[in-house]
C-alpha positions, 0 to 999 in steps of 0.5 A: 515768334523768334523767341519761341525758336530758342524756347519752344514753351513759355516756361523754358523762357521763364526758367532761363530768365530766372537763372540769369537774373535771380540772385544766388539762393541758398536752398539748404534749409535747416529743420526747424521742427515743424513743417510750418516753420520750414515753409516760412523759412523756405519762402523767405529764401525764395522771396527774391525770385518772387520779386522778379517774376509774376505769380501767374508765371510761377503757376505756369511753370509749376503746373506745366506737365511738359517739364521732364 
């Protein structure tokens, strides 16, 4: 319960862990001419994050409407 005093919801804890543990990521993606190619490059850039946290946790962060 002590964890929830600092991070009131799970997704805040996950975001804090990602920001401390994830390697530096360059999010400036060039335009490769198609949405498909742009997304492929984006997900390759984000792959180190996907190695750190579980897909269910990512879903929780993305789908939570409490983020403002």
